[in-house]
C-alpha positions in Angstrom: 0.0 0.0 0.0 1.3 3.4 -1.0 0.4 6.9 0.1 -0.4 9.3 -2.7 -0.1 13.1 -2.3 -3.1 14.5 -0.3 -4.1 18.0 0.9 -6.1 18.5 4.0 -8.9 21.0 3.2 -10.1 22.8 6.2 -13.2 23.9 4.3 -14.2 20.3 3.7 -12.6 19.0 6.9 -11.1 16.0 5.2 -8.1 14.9 3.2 -8.4 15.2 -0.6 -6.1 13.4 -3.0 -4.6 15.9 -5.4 -1.3 16.7 -7.2 1.1 19.0 -5.5 1.2 22.5 -6.9 3.8 23.0 -9.7 6.9 25.1 -9.2 5.9 28.8 -9.4 7.2 30.9 -12.2 6.5 34.6 -12.9 7.0 36.7 -16.1 9.6 39.4 -15.9 11.9 41.3 -18.2 15.6 41.1 -17.6 18.1 43.6 -18.9 21.8 44.7 -18.6 22.8 48.3 -18.2 26.3 49.8 -18.6 25.8 52.0 -15.6 25.2 49.1 -13.2 28.5 47.5 -14.1 30.4 50.9 -13.8 29.0 51.5 -10.3 30.7 48.4 -9.1 33.9 49.1 -11.0 33.4 46.7 -13.9 32.7 47.1 -17.6 29.9 45.6 -19.5 31.6 43.8 -22.4 28.5 43.3 -24.5 25.8 45.5 -25.9 23.0 46.2 -23.3 20.0 44.0 -24.0 16.5 43.2 -22.7 14.5 40.0 -22.9 11.3 38.6 -21.4 11.6 35.4 -19.4 10.0 33.4 -16.6 11.8 33.2 -13.3 11.2 31.0 -10.3 10.9 32.9 -6.9 13.0 30.8 -4.5 12.6 32.3 -1.1 14.9 29.6 0.4 17.8 30.6 -1.8 20.4 33.1 -0.7 21.6 34.2 -4.2 20.1 34.6 -7.6 21.1 31.8 -9.9 20.7 31.5 -13.7 21.7 29.1 -16.4 23.8 30.1 -19.3 20.9 29.7 -21.6 19.3 33.0 -20.4 22.6 34.8 -20.3 23.3 33.8 -23.9 20.0 35.5 -24.9 21.4 38.7 -23.4 24.6 38.2 -25.4 26.6 37.2 -22.4 29.0 34.2 -22.7 31.1 32.7 -20.0 34.1 34.9 -21.0 31.9 38.0 -20.3 31.1 37.0 -16.7 32.6 38.8 -13.6 34.9 36.4 -11.7 33.6 35.4 -8.2 34.9 33.5 -5.2 31.4 32.3 -4.3 30.9 28.6 -3.6 27.4 27.2 -3.4 25.8 23.9 -2.4 22.3 22.5 -3.2 19.9 21.3 -0.5 21.4 17.8 -0.8 24.8 19.3 -0.1 26.0 18.7 -3.7 28.2 21.4 -5.1 26.8 23.8 -7.7 29.4 25.0 -10.1 29.4 28.8 -10.3 30.9 30.1 -13.5 30.8 33.8 -12.7 28.3 36.7 -12.2 26.4 39.2 -14.2 24.6 42.3 -13.0 20.9 42.1 -14.1 17.8 44.3 -13.7 14.6 42.5 -13.1 11.4 44.3 -14.1 7.9 43.1 -13.2 4.4 44.5 -13.0 2.3 44.6 -9.8 -1.5 43.8 -10.0 -2.2 47.6 -9.8 -0.1 48.1 -13.0 2.8 49.7 -11.2 6.2 48.6 -12.6 8.8 47.3 -10.2 12.5 47.2 -11.3 15.3 45.9 -9.1 19.0 45.2 -9.6 20.6 42.0 -8.6 23.9 40.2 -9.0 23.0 36.9 -10.8 25.4 34.0 -10.5 25.8 31.8 -13.6 25.9 28.1 -13.5 25.9 25.2 -16.0 23.8 23.0 -13.6 20.4 24.3 -14.8 18.7 26.3 -17.5 16.2 27.9 -15.1 16.5 31.3 -13.4 15.9 31.4 -9.7 15.6 34.7 -7.8 16.7 34.8 -4.2 14.9 35.6 -1.0 16.3 39.2 -1.0 15.1 39.6 -4.6 11.7 38.3 -3.7 11.5 40.8 -0.9 12.6 43.7 -3.2 10.1 42.6 -5.9 7.3 42.6 -3.3 6.6 38.8 -3.6 7.2 38.2 0.1 7.7 40.5 3.0 10.8 41.1 5.1 9.2 39.1 7.9 9.3 35.9 5.8 8.9 33.2 7.1 6.3 34.1 9.7 3.4 31.8 10.6 0.0 33.5 10.0 1.5 36.6 8.4 -1.1 36.7 5.6 -4.0 36.5 8.1 -3.2 39.3 10.5 -1.9 42.8 10.9 1.5 43.1 12.5 3.6 45.8 14.2 6.3 46.2 11.6 8.9 48.9 12.0 9.0 50.6 8.6 11.7 52.8 7.1 11.0 55.6 4.6 11.5 53.4 1.5 8.6 53.0 -1.0 8.8 49.3 -0.6 8.3 49.2 3.1 5.5 51.9 3.0 3.6 50.0 0.3 4.2 46.6 2.0 2.9 47.8 5.3 -0.1 49.4 3.7 -0.9 46.1 1.9 -0.7 44.1 5.2 -2.8 46.5 7.1 -5.3 46.7 4.2 -6.0 42.9 4.6 -7.7 43.5 8.0 -10.5 45.9 8.9 -10.5 48.1 12.0 -12.8 45.5 13.7 -10.2 42.8 13.3 -12.2 40.9 10.6 -10.9 40.3 7.1 -11.6 43.4 5.1 -14.7 43.3 2.9 -14.3 44.3 -0.7 -16.4 44.6 -3.8 -17.1 41.5 -5.8 -14.3 40.5 -8.1 -14.8 40.6 -11.9 -16.8 37.8 -13.5 -14.7 35.0 -14.7 -15.1 34.0 -18.3 -13.9 30.5 -17.5 -13.5 28.6 -14.3 -9.8 27.5 -14.0 -10.7 23.9 -13.1 -10.9 20.9 -15.4 -14.5 19.6 -15.3 -13.2 16.1 -16.0 -11.2 16.1 -12.8 -12.4 13.4 -10.4 -12.3 16.0 -7.6 -14.0 18.7 -9.6 -16.8 19.4 -7.1 -14.4 19.8 -4.2 -12.0 21.9 -6.2 -14.8 24.1 -7.5 -16.1 24.7 -3.9 -12.6 25.6 -2.7 -12.1 27.9 -5.6 -15.4 29.7 -5.2 -14.8 30.2 -1.5 -11.4 31.6 -2.1 -12.4 33.8 -5.1 -15.3 35.4 -3.3 -13.9 35.3 0.3 -13.6 39.1 0.5 -17.1 39.8 -0.9 -20.0 37.3 -0.9 -18.5 35.0 1.8 -17.3 37.7 4.1 -19.7 37.5 7.0 -18.3 40.4 9.1 -21.2 42.2 10.8 -19.3 45.4 11.5 -18.3 46.6 8.1 -20.7 48.4 5.7 -21.6 46.5 2.6 -19.9 48.1 -0.4 -22.1 49.6 -3.1 -22.9 47.1 -5.9 -22.0 48.0 -9.4 -24.4 47.7 -12.3 -27.7 49.2 -13.3 -30.3 49.9 -10.5 -32.7 47.1 -9.6 -36.1 47.6 -11.2 -39.4 46.3 -9.9 -41.3 45.0 -12.9 -45.0 45.6 -12.0 -48.0 46.8 -13.8 -48.5 50.6 -13.5 -52.1 50.1 -12.6 -51.5 47.4 -10.0 -52.7 48.0 -6.4 -49.9 47.7 -3.8 -50.8 45.3 -1.0 -48.7 44.8 2.1 -47.9 41.2 2.9 -47.5 40.5 6.6 -47.6 36.7 6.8 -44.2 35.3 7.7 -42.7 32.4 6.0 -42.8 29.1 7.9 -39.5 28.2 9.6 -38.6 24.5 10.2 -38.5 23.9 14.0 -34.9 22.6 13.9 -33.8 26.0 12.2 -35.7 28.2 14.6 -32.8 29.2 16.9 -30.5 29.7 14.0 -32.9 32.0 12.1 -33.8 33.9 15.4 -30.0 34.5 16.0 -29.6 35.8 12.4 -32.5 38.2 12.7 -31.3 39.5 16.1 -27.8 40.0 14.6 -29.3 42.0 11.7 -31.1 44.4 14.1 -28.2 44.8 16.6 
């Protein structure tokens, strides 16, 4: 008997067999600039270039690491690399051969459209074709916070000593924005309508995955049950009551019947509405 990969879903209160999430990659543009090399006392031996690639945020890595395949696209060969004394080992203690370094600018786009550009020393290797950005780079790009790793960081507001940098100010504002003054998750307007649900309908666990996705996608709007925050104004045309112009308006005072086993629950909900 073998154990397949499972995820415990708190929403369903059970283990669900599913594949582990793939390695995360994000789209960025990478470029070389003559001024970056000159600031550190080196000379860029090739023409400055810019390309679009996918990089893997690796928060457990101390340095940025890139295969020669990406550097070749920037016109950089092994003879153009800056010599380094750095030695690096993988998680299994095997040695990673470092060929040299290049000074690279990483440029990405935040969800609000703001462009983020950060400079990093990238160490070249022949051990992989991928590009991995370090913990420090992930912090500078706003992918993780300076408190990483901290249990529960995404669920609460923390006292974080900020400096005057744009990164810290925006990072702290983002963390605070996740929680309302009452301490509940902040309520937001409904997200845009999805043209396609990103779940394969042929998946054996389709129903469970769909439920999990819906709860996550609408957690700040439809499924936010905070009783302290004001409901945000709905977008769209005003609701129209479709009745005949000559119809006589009649008040209806007969309450709907409530099943006995739901009586206490309904009463508590009504009391909460009028508090």
